[in-house]
N, C-alpha and C positions, 0 to 999 in steps of 0.2 A: 503493500498498499504506500502511495506516494503522502506527502503531508494533507494535501488537500483532502482527498479520500481519509485518512485520520481524523483528520477535524470534522469531516461531515459526520464518522461513524461515533464520535466523541458528542456530538452534538443534537443526536439522535439518544443516545444513553441519557444524557440531562435530561432530553424534551421528555421523558418515562415520567419524570419525577417535576419538573420545575418546565416552565417557558422562558428562557433565557437567550437573551441574543448574543451571536457569536459574529464578531468583528475583526475583520483582520485588514492591516494598513502597511504600507510601506515606511522604512525606515524617517521619513518625512512626514509621517501621518498622512500622507495621501491614501484615503480607501481603496483597496481593492477585492474585497470580498466582504458581505454581508448578509448575516440571514434573520431578518428582521422579523419581529413579532405580530403575526396578522392584527390588524387595525391600527399599526403604528404608523407615522410617513419616516422615508430614510432620511431625508433631508434634515427634519426633526432630530431625530435619534441620534444621525452625527453630528449634528451642531451639540447638541447635548454632551455626547463624549468629549470633544474636542474641547468645548467651554470648561469639562470638569477635570480634565485629564490630561492638558495640554502641558502646563507646567511642568507636576508633577513628575510624568515620563520623561522630559528632558533632564531633569534633576535627576532621575534615575540613570539614566545612560551615560550622563555626564560623570557621575561618580562610580562609573564601570563595573554595575553591578549588574548581574545576569539573572538571578532568581527573582521568580515574580513579586510583584507590586499588587500589594492591599489597597484601595483607596476607597477611605469613607470622606466622600466630598460636603462640603458646605451647607447641603440641601438633605443629606444623611443617607445619600444614595450609596451602596456599597458597586464599587466594580472591579474586577480581577485582570492584570495587565501582566502577558508573558511575554519573553522576548526571543527570538530565533534567529538564533547565531550561527554561522560557517565561519568554522575557527574565531579570527579576532572581529569577523566583520557583521555587522549587525544589519540583518536580510528582512525582518519583518517583526509586526508587533501584534498580535493578537490578543481580544477584549472580549471578557465573559461579562455582560451587565448591562442593566444595571440591575440592584436587586433591593429591596428593603430586607432590612433584618428585623423588624419588629412590625407589631400591630399598629402603633404611633407614629410610622415612620410619615404615611402619609399626609394625617393630621400635622405635623412638623411641616412640611412642604408647605400647605396650604396657610398655616402661620406664617413662614416665612412669606409667602408670597402676597399675604394680606398686609405686608409694610409698604407695598409698590401700587401706585396708582395703575392698576390695569383696567381697559377698559371692559365690556363683557365678552365682547368676542374674543378678545386677547384670554381672558380668563379662561373661556372655555376650550379653547385651544392648547395653553399650556396644562390644563389640569387632564385632558383629555390622551395628553401625550405621557403622562403618568399614570396613568387609570391601567394600564399593560403589565404595570411591572411586579413583579412577583413578591411574597414574602419568604423569606428562606432563613432557618438557623444560623447561627454566623458561624458554628463548628461547622454545617453543612457546608457552606461557604469556602471555607479553608480546607476541606477534602476535595472541592473544584478545581482550586487554583493547584496543589500540588499534582493532580489527576492532569489539567492540561499541560501542566509542563512537561508531566511525561509526554504527553502526546505530542505536543511540539519538540523535545528536546530529544525522546530518550533515557533521560536520567531520571533517576530516582532521587528525590526527596522529602522532605517530612513537612509537617505545619512550622517547625521551627526554624525552616530554612526564609520562611515569607519575610516581606517587607513592608512596611508602613508607611505612608506618605503621611507627612506632617502636618497637621492643621495650619493654617494659615498667619492665626496667632500664636505667640506664645507664651508660655504660663511659666510664672517664677517659680526658680528652683527652691527648693527646701533652705538651701542656706540664705537666700535673699529675705526670707518669710521673717519678720518679729517673732520671735518664739516668746512666752511670756509664762515663766514657769511655774506662776500662782494659778494660773487662770483654771486648770482642771485638776486640782488639788482635791483628794478624797474621792475620786469619781472611780477610779480603778479598786480601791477598796469597797466600796459601794456594788460596781459591778460582781467583783468575786463575791461577795457576799449573795447578792441575787442569783447568779451562777451554781452558786454551792447549794441553795435551798431548791432550784430545779432539779440537781443533780438528785438531791435525796428525796425528791417528790413531795416537800414541805408543804402544806398549803397554805402556810403562812407567806410565800413568794410577791405576794403584791405590798407590803410591808417593806421589803427590802428595794424592790422595783420603785415606790412612791419615795423613799430616801435617795434612791439615784437621782431620781427625776429632781428632787429637793436642788441638785448639784448641778445638774445638766441637764437642757430642754431637747439634747441629740446633738450629733455632728454639726460645726459651724461651717456651713457650706449654702452659698445663698444661689437659690435656681429662681429666685421668681417666685415662685408659684409653689403656697402653704401646701397646697395638697401633693403636690410632688416631693417635697420635705416631707412631710409625714409618711408618705408610702418608704421614702426611704432610709428614716429610722427606723419602723417599723419591720422593713428587712432585715436591716442589721438585728433588732432584737431578735426574730424568728430565725437568723443563722445562729445565734448564739443559746436560742432554746434547744433547736434541734444539735447540735453537737453536745450541750448539756447534758440532754436525753441520751445519747450514746453512750455516755461515760456513767451514766446513773442504770443503763442494761437495758435499753430500747435497741434491737436489731440495728445495725445502719442500715439497712434497704428499707426499713419502714420509715425511720427517722427522714431520711432522705425523702423518700416519695412524700409524708406528710409536708417537709419543706416544699419540694415542686407544686404541690396543692394550695398550701396558702400563701405561697408567693405568688400563685397566680391570681387567687382572691384578693391579696391587696391590690394588685395591679387593676383586678376590677374594679373596684371601689370608686365609688363617684362621688363623695364626698369625705372630711374628715372624721363624723361621727362613723362611718361606715367604716374606716380604716380603725378607731378604736376600737369600736365593737370585734373586727375581727382579729385583732390584735390579742383580746381577753379570749376569745374564744379559743386560738392556737395555745397560748398557754396551758388553760385550761386544760385542754385534750394531751399536751404534753405530759403535765405534771400528772394526770389519769392513768397515762399509760406508762411512765415511771413506776407509779405505786403498783400497779397491777402487775409487772415484772418483779418487783420485790417480792409479791405474795407469790410468784412464780418457783421460788427455789426447790421447792420439792419436787418441781416437775419435772418430765426425762428432757433430756435434748429434743431427741425427735418431736415430742405433742409440742416443746414450746416452739419448734422451727415452723409447725405446723399451724398454730395460733398466729405467729408471727406472716404466714402465706395467705393466710385468711385476712388480717388488716391488711395487706399490702392488696387482695383482690378484693376486697369488701363490695366493688361495685359490680361486682361479676357474677354470674350463677354460679356455685360451687356445689359438687356433690360430693358423698360419701365415697363414692368411685375413684372420683379423681383425688382428693385427698389422701384417700389408702395408699395408692397409687404413688403420689410425693413422697409418701413417708414410708415407703417399701414395704409395706403389713398388705396382709388381705383385708377383705374389708370386714370379716366379722371380729379378727383380732383388732385392729384399726378402731372398731365402736369400742368395744369393751376398756379396751388401753385408755382413751381419750377419754370416758366417762368415770373411771374411776380415778384417774388422775384432776380430772376439770373438775366432776362432780356433777357435770350435766351430758347430755349428748350432744353429737356434734351439730344436728340441724339447730338444737336451743343453743348452742353459743353463735352459730352464724347468725342467725336470726337475733339475737343479743346485741352483736357487735354490730350489725344492720341498724337495729333502732336508735342504739349509740350515736351512731353516724348521722343518722335523722333529728336525733335532738340537737346537733349541733349544726344541721342545715336549716332547721327550724328556726332555732333561736338566731342564728347567725347571718342570714342570708333572707333575700327575698322569693327564692323556687318559689315554685306554687306547690302543693303538696301530690298534684300527678308527676310534676318532675323529678321531685324527689324520690319517689315511688319508681318513676323508670329508673333513675340515675342509680339506686341501690338495686336493681333487677327483680323488683317484688313481680310477681304474675300481674297484680292487679294492683289498682289504687284501693280496692275495698278491703282486699287480704293485706295490702301494707296497713289500711289503717283499723283494721280488727287486731293485727299481731302487735300493733303499737300500741293498743287501749290495754290490751292484755298485758304487756309487759310495762305497763308506768300507772296504768289505770283514768288516763285519760285520754283522749283525742287528739290528734294531730295538729287541729286546729286551736283547741283550748290549750295546748302545751307552748302552741307558739303564744297566744295570748298572753300566759302565765309569764314568758321567760323571753319575747322580742326583744334582742336589745339594739336593735336599728332605730 
């Protein structure tokens, strides 16, 4: 296969997952080949590439760097640039992109454009140019960069070999910052007290957190957005809780899964009140799980592992046969062993865990009862409601009315 055939094959593989455009240029940044996405204008895409990448590419070449260039431009768009050399001569430049790295990227572009006095027709044209751009996780984009480099050069690299274009604005170095040694006095000690209480499953952890808040209202950075600041501070708190939970005995897979789950909940919060409620919910959840782990000391490793598996997959439909196979036992032996050690049947334990998760969703989100039933894989809303009432003594709607934190 020649290079163009390899590039075509690479593009076909990429488009199995994401509709990313691949553009090829001569060293002077003259377009030679472009696989433009359907619905986008070639001239517009080419202009966008040259506007975003001209200076970073030239700087990369002048510095004699041959590894891929990863560009996060001023609009928040991601580009991957790979360089084709023959011996010491640059023969071509291949650009994959653009992509968004998160759901908020499109909104950020709109905010950026709102700063300019554009006519209605111009705004429509610009937004149309951006609407076809895919959202791709940053780690996936790193892999695409490594793959494209191999396709063009035949050389294997890792993501550690990628180079990143610097933003136009330069940040202060830490040596230039006026460090005030008294400004954060006592915070570390208060934080350690809070972490120890979470680690131990101590229900008085809120007292330690309050003492920490009296000393500091969180990291001091200015994002010009009080909600974004609240979310960022909450994510730091979530990270501390998940690590303390692991040290307190919670299975790392469970702790990390919960971390991902609550991080998404925090990002979806629409105001500071929701953010605060989610924080309370996640801390309570982690502490309860640590307490449960400490009560499991007499339980065998196999059954503890199955309990962790149930927690991680609580949203799925779980069967005794599936769990027995996971544990390496026959269904009969597994069912008896589980009941002897946990004190209830496998089915009752799964239902109890689902109800526990439902309590968190009822009190900490605005999901409907039907949505919660579907989320936790109950066969129907009526079965969910009857199971919930049997476990708690009240209906889901009554529980929400009594415990809603939003």
